[in-house]
N, C-alpha and C positions, 0 to 999 in steps of 0.2 A: 504493501499499500505506500504508494507516495504521501511525501511528508506535509501534514498541512502547516497553516499559515497564517498571519493577517498581514495583508501590505499596507495597513492602515497609516502608518507612519514609520519610513523607512530612511534610516540614517547611511549616506553615503560617506565615506570618511575622505578627509585631504590634509595632510600635514602641513600642507604650506600654507592652509587657511587656518591655522590651528592656535595661532599666537604663541608658537614654544611651545605650547603644550603636547604633554605625551598621547597618544592615541589612546591607549587603555584608559587613561584618566577620563577623556572625550566618550568613549563607549560606555564605559562605567556610570558616569553621571548621567548619559543620556537614556541607557537602562532605565534608569531610578528615576525618569522624568517621563518613562512611558514609550518608548520608542518598540516597533514590533518585530524589526528586520535591521541587521546590521549588514551592509554592503562594505567590505574594505578594497579600497580601492588606490592603487599604488602605481605611477607611472615612471618614476624615474628610479627606483630601487633595484638594486642586483634580484635575480631571483632567491639567492640563498637570504638574503634579509627579508623578501616578502614572505618567503615560507615561515622564518622564527619568528615574525609579525603576527602571520596568521596562526601559527597554532599559540601563539600568546594570546589573542583575541579569543579564538575559539574555546582554549579553557576557562577564560572569563565568563566566556557566554553560555556555555553548556550548561553549568548550575543554574542559571537564570531562565531557560527554554526559549531562551531567545535565537532565532536564527541566524547563522553567520553565512553569506554569499562572498564569493570574489568578485572580482570585478575583472573581465576581459580573460583571465587566465586560468585556462581549466587544469593545466599541468598543476600549477598553484593549490589552486582548489582540491585537487585527489590528493597532494601531498599533506596539505592540512587535513583534510577528513572534516572541509567545509559542509553544510547542507546543501549547498547550490553553488549555481555562478550567473553572474548577467554578463551577456555579451551584446555587443554592438553590430550595427550592420558590416563593418569589414572586419568583426573578430572572426573566429571559427564559426562554419556555417550550424543552425540552430540542430538541425538533423543529426550531424558528428556530434555535436555536445551531448545532446541526449543519449547518443551511443556509448559514449565515454563516460558520463557521469553516472547512469544507470535510471532504472526507471524511478527509483522513490527522491531523486534529487530534485530540487526546486533550481527552474531555467526560468532565467527572466530573458527579454530581448528589447532591445532599444528600438525603436519605429522614430521617423522624423518624418513623415508625412501618412496620407491615406493609404494612398498604394504600398508601402510597406506595411502598414497594417493588414488590407486585403493579402497581400504574400504570404503573412503571417497564419492564416487562417488555415493554412495546410500543416503548419508545426505544432509540434509536441512542445509546446512550451507554457509555462505555470502563470504567466504575467506579462504584458508588455509594458517598457518605461515610456510614455510618450514625451519627447525629448526635442527642444525646451519648448515647455510651455511659455514662460515671459523669457526676456531677454537675460542672460547672466554671464559673466565672465568666466565661469566655470565650465562653460560648453563653448568652444571658439571653432570646432569643427563643422559646424551645421551651420546653414544658412539661411534658414528663414525661421522665427519663433512657429509654433503652432496656434498660439492664443485661444482662449477660451472654445472660440468657435470651431477650433482643430478639435481639440478634445469632445466637444458633443458629435462633430462627422463620424469620429473614429468609434465613438460610442455606440451610434447605430450599425456599423456594420462588423462589429468584433464581437468574437464568442469569449475572448480574454478579458480577464480582470485588468484594470489599467490604472497605472501609476503614472501619475504626474510628476515631472521632475522639472527644473530650471526658472530661478529667480521666483521661488516659492518662498513664502514667509506668514509668519501668522496671522499679517494683513490681508492675504488673500489666498488662503488654503482654502476656506469657506468654498470661494468662488468656483475653483477647480473642483471640487466635488459635488459640488451643485451642476457643475456642468458635464458630470457624468464619470469623473475620475474613480475609483473604488478604495483610493488613497493616495499616499504625496510622499515623495522622497526629497529630503533636503540634506545640503551640505551646509553651506556657509550659515545659514540659519541656527544651526547648532554648534558647528566645529569653530565659528567665529565669536560665537555669542561669550559675553563676558561671565554668564553663569548657565554654561550648557544644560544642566540639569531644569533651572527653573525654563528657560529657552524651550526646553522640551516639552515640558509640561504646559507652557501656554500653547502651544502648537496642537497638542493633545486636545486640550479644552475647546479650542477653537473647532477642531471637527468632531469631536464626541458628538455633537448636537446635531449633527448633519447626516451620521451614519451609525449604524449597531455594528460596524465589521469588528468592533474591539472584542464584541462577544462572539464573533463566528468565525471558523476557518474557513477558507477557501473553498472547503469541499461541501459546505452545507450550503453555499448559493450559486454553484455552477450548474 
């Protein structure tokens, strides 16, 4: 049986935006504040360092029953024993990713257009990351933002749970959910916050009134 999870509030880590703080400190605070998933993203460190960091984060999250996903790197996810992996349009193909990760792993896929979402209908993935919803400095490799209109359009044609990412904060999280997303993913809204735990708590409060996904696993509403 595939791992169940809630995509409600998804932390994507970024050491460059963490104000010099240790990633473990950020993750621990975010979990205390209410995140439901953690995606470890490292773009510049060595594979060895990535694996070591991943194992440390996995060890922290496992007793808390919060899933750990690895961004892009299927090899690192396997080495770490992560719960899953998130891949983009230029990363390993979703079909190959599923074959390597196995049937129980959580596999997320970034989509940047309606065309990407339509293609994803054929893939065995657990959620789509809609990227970016709003303009953001952390996503410089995409040409256009989807906007709330894009979220609405993809919701109409997709069978997958949708997680919005890109420029999302406590001030606009409700709008993304009202447009049709099942959850949100944030980077700087938590990593760059003066108090990551409090920032997470505020995000959770903003979205709890919109959806019941905090008390339901994905398997219960697919």
